[in-house]
C-alpha positions as CSV (number, residue, x, y, z in Angstrom):
1,X,16.0,234.5,107.0
2,X,19.0,237.0,107.7
3,X,21.4,234.8,105.9
4,X,19.3,234.6,103.1
5,X,18.6,238.2,103.3
6,X,22.4,239.0,103.5
7,X,23.3,236.8,100.2
8,X,20.5,239.2,98.4
9,X,22.0,242.4,99.5
10,X,25.6,241.2,98.7
11,X,24.4,240.4,95.0
12,X,23.0,243.7,94.9
13,X,26.0,245.6,96.2
14,X,28.3,243.5,94.4
15,X,26.5,243.9,91.5
16,X,26.6,248.3,92.0
17,X,30.0,248.0,92.5
18,X,32.1,250.6,89.7
19,X,35.7,249.4,89.2
20,X,35.9,246.4,90.9
21,X,39.6,244.9,91.6
22,X,40.7,241.7,93.8
23,X,43.0,242.7,96.8
24,X,46.0,240.4,97.9
25,X,43.7,239.7,101.0
26,X,41.4,237.9,98.4
27,X,38.7,240.4,98.9
28,X,36.9,242.7,96.1
29,X,37.2,246.3,96.1
30,X,35.3,249.3,94.3
31,X,33.1,252.3,94.6
32,X,29.7,252.5,94.7
33,X,27.2,255.8,94.5
34,X,24.8,255.7,98.2
35,X,20.8,255.8,98.5
36,X,19.1,255.1,100.9
37,X,18.5,251.2,99.5
38,X,22.1,250.8,99.3
39,X,22.3,251.7,102.8
40,X,20.2,249.5,103.9
41,X,21.8,246.3,102.0
42,X,25.1,247.8,103.4
43,X,23.4,247.5,107.0
44,X,22.3,244.1,106.5
45,X,26.2,243.1,105.2
46,X,27.5,244.8,108.4
47,X,24.9,242.5,110.7
48,X,26.4,239.5,109.1
49,X,29.9,240.6,108.9
50,X,30.1,240.9,105.4
51,X,31.7,243.9,105.1
52,X,33.0,246.5,107.7
53,X,30.7,248.8,110.0
54,X,32.5,251.9,108.7
55,X,33.5,253.1,105.3
56,X,35.5,255.7,103.4
57,X,33.8,258.8,101.7
58,X,35.2,259.9,98.2
59,X,35.0,262.9,96.3
60,X,37.0,263.6,92.9
61,X,39.1,260.3,93.6
62,X,40.2,261.8,97.0
63,X,39.0,260.7,100.3
64,X,36.8,262.8,102.4
65,X,36.1,261.3,105.5
66,X,34.8,258.3,107.5
67,X,31.5,257.5,108.5
68,X,29.9,254.5,110.3
69,X,26.9,253.1,108.1
70,X,24.5,253.9,111.1
71,X,25.3,257.3,110.4
72,X,25.1,257.5,106.3
73,X,22.4,260.4,105.5
74,X,21.0,262.2,103.0
75,X,24.0,264.7,102.6
76,X,26.3,261.4,102.3
77,X,24.8,260.7,99.2
78,X,26.7,262.9,97.2
79,X,29.6,261.0,97.9
80,X,30.9,258.2,96.1
81,X,31.9,254.9,98.9
82,X,34.4,252.8,98.5
83,X,33.0,249.0,99.8
84,X,35.5,246.1,100.6
85,X,33.6,242.6,100.2
86,X,34.6,238.9,100.9
87,X,35.5,236.8,98.3
88,X,34.3,233.9,100.1
89,X,31.5,233.4,102.9
90,X,29.7,230.8,104.2
91,X,27.0,230.8,106.7
92,X,23.8,228.9,107.5
93,X,23.3,227.0,104.4
94,X,24.0,229.9,102.0
95,X,27.3,230.4,100.2
96,X,29.5,233.1,98.5
97,X,31.9,232.2,96.3
98,X,34.0,232.2,92.6
99,X,32.0,229.6,90.6
100,X,30.7,226.0,90.5
101,X,33.9,224.7,90.3
102,X,35.1,225.9,93.8
103,X,31.8,225.1,95.6
104,X,32.1,221.5,94.4
105,X,35.6,221.2,95.6
106,X,33.9,220.2,99.5
107,X,32.3,217.0,99.9
108,X,30.4,218.3,102.9
109,X,28.4,220.9,100.4
110,X,27.8,217.8,98.5
111,X,26.4,216.0,101.4
112,X,24.1,218.8,102.3
113,X,23.2,220.7,99.6
114,X,23.7,224.5,100.1
115,X,20.2,226.6,100.2
116,X,21.8,229.4,98.0
117,X,25.2,230.1,96.2
118,X,26.4,233.3,94.6
119,X,29.1,233.2,92.3
120,X,31.2,236.6,92.4
121,X,32.8,235.0,89.3
122,X,29.8,235.6,87.3
123,X,28.1,237.5,89.3
124,X,24.7,235.8,89.1
125,X,23.2,232.9,91.7
126,X,23.3,229.6,92.0
127,X,19.3,228.9,90.4
128,X,20.3,231.4,88.0
129,X,21.2,228.2,85.8
130,X,18.0,225.9,86.3
131,X,19.4,222.8,84.8
132,X,23.3,222.8,87.2
133,X,21.1,223.9,90.4
134,X,18.8,221.2,89.7
135,X,21.4,218.3,89.4
136,X,23.1,219.7,92.3
137,X,20.4,219.3,94.7
138,X,20.1,215.5,93.3
139,X,23.9,214.9,94.3
140,X,23.1,214.0,97.9
141,X,20.9,210.9,96.4
142,X,23.7,209.4,94.5
143,X,25.8,209.9,97.4
144,X,23.1,208.3,99.9
145,X,23.2,205.7,97.2
146,X,26.8,204.9,97.4
147,X,27.3,205.5,100.8
148,X,24.8,202.2,101.8
149,X,27.1,200.0,99.3
150,X,30.8,201.7,100.7
151,X,32.3,200.4,103.5
152,X,31.5,203.3,106.5
153,X,33.6,206.1,106.8
154,X,34.2,209.6,107.8
155,X,32.1,212.4,105.8
156,X,35.1,213.9,104.2
157,X,37.1,210.8,103.6
158,X,37.0,209.1,100.4
159,X,34.2,205.7,99.9
160,X,35.7,202.5,99.6
161,X,33.6,200.0,97.5
162,X,34.9,196.0,97.5
163,X,33.6,193.8,94.6
164,X,36.3,191.5,93.8
165,X,38.2,194.6,94.1
166,X,38.1,197.7,95.6
167,X,38.1,201.2,94.2
168,X,37.9,204.7,96.0
169,X,35.8,207.2,95.2
170,X,35.8,211.2,96.1
171,X,33.1,213.4,96.4
172,X,34.4,216.2,94.3
173,X,33.1,217.5,91.0
174,X,33.2,220.4,88.4
175,X,30.6,222.5,87.0
176,X,30.9,220.4,83.6
177,X,29.9,217.2,85.6
178,X,26.5,218.8,86.4
179,X,25.6,220.1,82.5
180,X,23.2,216.2,81.9
181,X,20.5,215.5,83.1
182,X,20.6,213.8,86.4
183,X,17.6,211.1,88.0
184,X,18.8,209.6,90.9
185,X,15.2,208.9,92.0
186,X,15.0,205.4,90.1
187,X,18.4,203.9,91.7
188,X,16.8,205.3,95.0
189,X,13.8,203.6,94.8
190,X,15.2,200.6,94.1
191,X,17.8,200.1,97.4
192,X,14.3,201.7,99.5
193,X,12.5,198.6,98.7
194,X,13.1,195.9,100.9
195,X,12.3,192.7,98.7
196,X,15.9,191.7,97.2
197,X,17.7,194.1,99.8
198,X,20.7,192.4,99.8
199,X,21.4,191.3,96.8
200,X,20.3,194.6,95.1
201,X,23.2,196.0,97.6
202,X,25.8,193.4,95.9
203,X,24.4,194.5,92.4
204,X,24.8,198.0,93.0
205,X,28.4,197.3,94.2
206,X,29.2,195.2,91.1
207,X,27.7,198.0,88.9
208,X,30.0,200.6,90.5
209,X,33.0,199.1,90.5
210,X,32.6,197.8,86.8
211,X,31.5,201.3,85.7
212,X,34.2,203.1,87.6
213,X,37.4,200.8,87.9
214,X,39.4,202.2,84.6
215,X,38.7,205.8,85.9
216,X,41.3,208.0,88.3
217,X,40.0,208.2,91.5
218,X,39.2,211.9,91.7
219,X,37.5,211.5,88.4
220,X,35.4,208.7,88.9
221,X,32.5,210.8,91.2
222,X,32.3,213.0,87.9
223,X,32.2,210.6,85.5
224,X,29.2,208.8,87.2
225,X,27.7,212.0,87.7
226,X,28.0,212.6,84.0
227,X,26.9,209.3,82.8
228,X,24.5,208.6,85.7
229,X,21.6,208.0,83.2
230,X,23.9,205.0,81.4
231,X,24.7,203.9,85.1
232,X,21.5,203.3,85.8
233,X,20.3,201.5,82.8
234,X,23.1,199.2,83.1
235,X,21.8,198.2,86.9
236,X,19.0,198.1,86.3
237,X,19.4,195.4,83.3
238,X,21.4,193.4,86.0
239,X,18.7,194.0,88.4
240,X,15.8,192.7,85.8
241,X,18.6,189.5,85.1
242,X,18.8,188.4,88.7
243,X,15.0,188.7,89.1
244,X,14.5,186.4,86.0
245,X,17.3,184.1,87.3
246,X,16.0,184.3,90.9
247,X,12.2,183.1,89.4
248,X,13.9,180.2,87.6
249,X,15.7,179.4,91.2
250,X,12.4,180.1,93.1
251,X,10.5,178.0,90.6
252,X,13.0,175.3,90.5
253,X,13.4,175.1,94.6
254,X,9.4,174.7,94.5
255,X,8.4,172.0,92.4
256,X,11.9,169.9,94.0
257,X,10.3,170.5,97.2
258,X,7.0,169.7,95.8
259,X,8.5,166.3,95.0
260,X,9.7,165.4,97.7
261,X,6.7,166.3,99.8
262,X,4.4,164.4,97.4
263,X,6.6,161.3,97.5
264,X,6.4,161.3,101.0
265,X,3.1,161.7,100.8
266,X,2.4,159.1,98.6
267,X,4.4,156.6,100.1
268,X,3.1,157.3,103.7
269,X,-0.6,156.2,101.7
270,X,0.7,152.8,102.6
271,X,3.0,153.2,104.9
272,X,0.4,154.7,107.8
273,X,-2.1,152.1,106.9
274,X,0.4,149.3,106.4
275,X,1.9,149.6,110.4
276,X,-2.1,149.2,111.6
277,X,-3.1,146.3,110.0
278,X,0.4,144.4,109.4
279,X,-0.6,141.7,112.0
280,X,-4.0,140.4,110.6
281,X,-2.7,138.2,107.8
282,X,-0.4,136.9,110.5
283,X,-3.3,136.7,112.8
284,X,-5.7,134.7,110.7
285,X,-3.3,132.2,110.1
286,X,-2.7,131.9,113.3
287,X,-6.2,131.7,114.2
288,X,-6.3,127.9,112.1
289,X,-4.1,126.4,115.1
290,X,-7.1,127.3,117.8
291,X,-9.7,125.2,115.4
292,X,-10.4,122.0,117.0
293,X,-12.7,118.9,115.2
294,X,-15.7,119.2,117.3
295,X,-19.2,117.7,117.0
296,X,-22.2,120.0,116.0
297,X,-23.7,121.7,118.9
298,X,-20.6,120.9,121.5
299,X,-18.4,123.6,123.3
300,X,-15.6,123.4,120.3
301,X,-17.9,123.7,117.8
302,X,-19.2,127.0,119.3
303,X,-15.8,127.9,119.8
304,X,-14.6,127.5,116.1
305,X,-17.8,129.3,114.7
306,X,-16.6,132.2,116.8
307,X,-12.9,132.1,115.9
308,X,-14.5,132.0,112.2
309,X,-16.4,135.2,112.8
310,X,-13.6,136.8,114.3
311,X,-11.6,135.9,110.9
312,X,-14.6,137.5,109.0
313,X,-14.6,140.7,110.8
314,X,-10.4,141.4,110.8
315,X,-10.1,140.6,107.1
316,X,-13.0,143.0,106.2
317,X,-11.3,145.7,108.3
318,X,-7.8,145.0,106.9
319,X,-9.6,144.9,103.4
320,X,-11.3,148.1,104.3
321,X,-8.3,150.3,105.5
322,X,-6.9,149.4,102.2
323,X,-9.6,150.2,100.6
324,X,-10.2,153.3,101.8
325,X,-5.9,154.9,101.1
326,X,-7.2,154.3,97.1
327,X,-9.2,157.7,97.9
328,X,-6.4,159.0,99.7
329,X,-4.0,158.4,96.8
330,X,-6.5,159.7,94.1
331,X,-7.0,163.0,96.0
332,X,-3.1,163.1,96.6
333,X,-2.1,162.5,92.7
334,X,-5.0,164.9,91.8
335,X,-3.6,167.6,93.7
336,X,0.1,167.4,92.5
337,X,-1.1,166.4,89.2
338,X,-3.1,170.3,88.8
339,X,-0.1,171.9,90.6
340,X,2.6,170.6,88.3
341,X,0.5,171.3,85.1
342,X,0.5,175.0,86.8
343,X,4.0,175.4,87.4
344,X,5.1,173.8,84.0
345,X,2.2,176.7,81.6
346,X,3.2,179.4,83.6
347,X,7.4,178.8,83.3
348,X,7.5,177.1,80.0
349,X,11.5,176.7,80.3
350,X,11.3,174.5,83.4
351,X,8.2,172.7,81.9
352,X,10.7,169.7,80.9
353,X,12.4,169.4,84.6
354,X,8.8,170.2,86.0
355,X,7.4,167.4,84.2
356,X,10.2,164.5,85.1
357,X,9.6,165.4,88.7
358,X,5.6,164.8,87.9
359,X,6.5,161.7,86.4
360,X,8.4,160.9,89.7
361,X,6.0,161.2,92.0
362,X,3.5,158.8,89.7
363,X,5.9,156.0,89.3
364,X,5.6,156.4,93.5
365,X,2.1,156.6,93.6
366,X,2.0,153.5,91.3
367,X,3.8,151.2,93.3
368,X,1.7,152.6,96.3
369,X,-1.7,151.6,94.8
370,X,0.2,148.5,93.6
371,X,1.0,147.7,97.2
372,X,-2.0,148.6,98.7
373,X,-3.9,145.8,96.2
374,X,-1.4,143.2,96.2
375,X,-2.1,143.8,100.5
376,X,-5.9,143.6,99.7
377,X,-5.6,140.3,97.9
378,X,-2.8,138.4,100.2
379,X,-5.4,139.6,103.1
380,X,-8.4,137.7,101.2
381,X,-6.1,135.0,99.9
382,X,-5.4,134.0,103.7
383,X,-8.6,134.5,104.9
384,X,-10.0,132.3,101.9
385,X,-7.1,129.7,103.4
386,X,-8.5,129.8,106.9
387,X,-11.7,129.2,105.7
388,X,-11.0,126.0,103.9
389,X,-8.9,124.8,106.8
390,X,-11.8,126.0,109.2
391,X,-14.4,124.1,107.2
392,X,-12.3,120.5,107.9
393,X,-13.6,121.4,111.4
394,X,-16.7,121.5,111.2
């Protein structure tokens, strides 16, 4: 609060000075009439070392005496007071200087905006020019964006950005660079979102290098600020193109993965059951060699009957297992056809490749169906042969 009051008091005293001149020590010298209000402002300046604690009193341009500001009373108000003020001062986020150009030479004041500034050249506060001041407050957001994509460095050093080539950016500006509307929220929000974060960093690097590579290193930041809306538009277009390409890549990866997955599923429809019942047809054939000619009612006859019943059970077991897989195969087919139909309708530009992938799965599903059918047929043929041969043994 003390520094805020000090800069206000400085502006009052500065504007009240008559015959202001700049001495060799870079100080403003002038005279001022005294009153209780002026004395209070002078006391405020003394507290922050913005003026000397005593002043010279003049009458008719002749020095009469020197008096401590604290001792000024009504009888001194008849005199002219000589005041010396510094041209430059900065404390606690409050700044006094010549103009915007001088303030903007410091990267520290750009990275950490001052709270208030008074310019002696125009005798006005920074906030008096609303457009420039609001743009000035946005500069730190732009710097934060650059710092996220630049190589690590100290506060006052230039920022180096690498994308195919490297460029350096100095955080210095001129007042004229802040004359155009500046909105850094879009780019800041873009980088703040976690989705595609690494890709966004690369896109910002690329956009900065392309946008500033033809400018001098000390003019780049000013050019970026004065043309920031154009830069933001270029960046957002690049990001939109990336998102579209990313979506295509994601879709392509999705249907390619699903193609592999469903081919595996259709092949497993036969492989899973085939391994379990592989030995059954061979077992039926081997059963033939256990059949012997025997009279009705004998032990051999009963053994032949039991073997034939076991053959029937094995045949039914094999056929039931193979037949059950038809339902599994149909379920898988319905599932992937619905999925690929949805993908093709949502992404028309990829529909040709998506339908080709579906046809590949259809081919594998057909072969799985054919193998199940042939396996059932082969099992039935072997069983019939066993029955025929078994009939001769009874």
